[in-house]
N, C-alpha and C positions, 0 to 999 in steps of 0.2 A: 221879721217875716220868715215863715217856714213853709215848706212844701206840704200840701194837703195829700197828695198822692204822686206816685211815680210808677214807672213800668215794673221795676223790681218788686216793689211792694204789691202791685196788682197781681203779678205772677205768683208771688208767695200766697196771696189770698186765694187764688184759683186752685193752687196746689193743696192748700188747707181744706177748702171746700170739697175737692175731689177725694182727699183722704178720708174726710168725715163721711162722705157718701159711701165710699167703699167699706168702711168699718160698719156702717149701718146695714148695708147689704149682707155683710158677713154675719152680723148678729141675728139678722132675720132668718138666714139659712141654717145657721148652726143648730138651733133647737129641732129643726126638721130632719136633721141628718140621722140615719139609723144608728141605733146604739150598737156599738161594736166593742168587744173586749180588746181595748188597746193595750199595748205594753205600758207599763207603769210610767215610763218617761214621756208618753204621749197623752197622759191624762189632762194636762193643762195646755192644750193647744190654743194658742192665742193668735190673733190677727197679726201677721208680720207688718211692722211699721214701715219697712222699706218698700213694700209692694205698691202702695198708692203712688209714691214718688216715681218709681220705675214705670208704672203704667201711664202716669201723667206725662212724663217726658217722652215716652215712646209714642203716645198719641200726638203730642205737640210736634215731635220730630217728623212723624209721618205727614201731618198736615202741612208743615213747612216745606217738606220735599214735594208734596203734591202741588202746593201753591207755586213753588219755584218752577216746576216743570210746566205748569199751566202758563205762567208768565213767559217762559222760554218759547213755548209753542206760539203764543200770541205775538211775540216779538218777531219770530221767524216768518210768520204769516204776513205781518205788516212789512217787514224788510224785503220780502220777496217781491211785493207789488210796487215798491218804489220805482219810479221810472228810471232813475239813475242813482245808484247808491254811492258812487265814488270809491267803492271798495273793490279793488281788482281781485281780491281773493274770493269774493262772492260771485264773480262773473262765471267761472267755469262750472260751478255747481249747478247753474241754471241749465246747462246743456245736458241732454239726455233725460230731462225731467218730464218729457212728454209733450213739450211745446214744439210743434213742428216748425221747420224752417220757413214755410209759407206764412205762419203766424208772425214770426219775427219780421218777415218782409213787410207785412201789412202794418205792424207796429212802427217800423222804421219809416214807412211812407207817411203814416199819420203824424209822427213826430216831425218829419221834414215839412209837411204842410203847415204845421203849427209854429214853425220856426224854432223848434227845439232840436238844434243840430247835433248837440252833444248826445242826446238820447237817441237820435236817429242813427248816428254812427255806431253807437253801442248795440242797437237792435240789429243793424246789418252785420256787425261783427259776430253777434251771437247766432244769427241766422247762418252765417258761413260755417261756424263751428258745428251747428246742428246738421247742416247739409253734409259736411264731411263725415259726421257720425252716422247719419241715415244711409249714406251711400257706401258705408263700410270702407271708405278711403283712409280715414284716420279715426280710430275708435277713441272715444272720449276718455280722458283720464284727468281727474281733478288736479293732479300735480303738474300738468304740462304748463309751460310758460309760453309767452309769445315767441320767444327765441326758438323753442323746440318746434312750434307750429311753423315758423319761418323755414326751418330746415326740412321739415316733413313735406311742406307744400312746394318746395323748390323745384321738384321734378314733375309736378302735376300740370296739366293743361291750364292755361290762364294763370300761371304762377305770379305774374305781375299784379293781377287783381287781388290775389291773396295778400301780397305784400302791402298793397294800398290799404286794405282793411286792417292788417296787423299794425301798420304805422299809425293809422288813425286811432286804434285802440291804445297804443302806447302814448300818443299825445293826450288822449282823454285821461288816462290813469296818472301820467307823470308830468304832463305839461301844465304850465301855470295859466295860460290864456284860454279864452273861449274857443270853441270850434266854429269855424266860419261856414257860411253857406256853400262856398266852393269846395271845402273838404267834405262836407256832407254829400254834395252832389257827386264827388269822386267816389265816395263809398257806395252810393246808390248805383252808379254805373258799374263799379267793380263787382258788386253783388249780382247785378243783372248778367254780367259776362260769365260769372261762375255758374249761375243756374241755367244758362241757356244751352 
């Protein structure tokens, strides 16, 4: 039993076809070139054999880069709309992205009504971060941790409400169990206190 085709052979065939096409184009253009008195060493200008390979790989590389960037954009678009990614690194990037704190509140309320308590707590947490950003109390920085937010919110009014939301977020990101309805209700109340 032997292979009839494989990727390496197919790429070699494409490269060969491209080289032949380039050489054909060169031969069609060469007779139409104006006659110039070339130096003697340019009398026999021939088609460079390395040029088709270079062009083939340059085009293939550009297409691969374009396709990779397209896939990355598609993945980011999909990942952003997941109700809960489970990735604590993705959470701060959402803040300052144009989603208003009120939108996070509505999302949290909807998740709470649906019984998706983990997503509800996360939405209330993101709403809190967005509210701090919008009010210019704490400007968003993607590198900030919950511990840093805990320190920065310690002197703000309703500091206990901030702590409740930060604790819930830590439970979501690092806890093993599910988030209960009671925890989601505490997050909801804490968010209401912060925004009132």
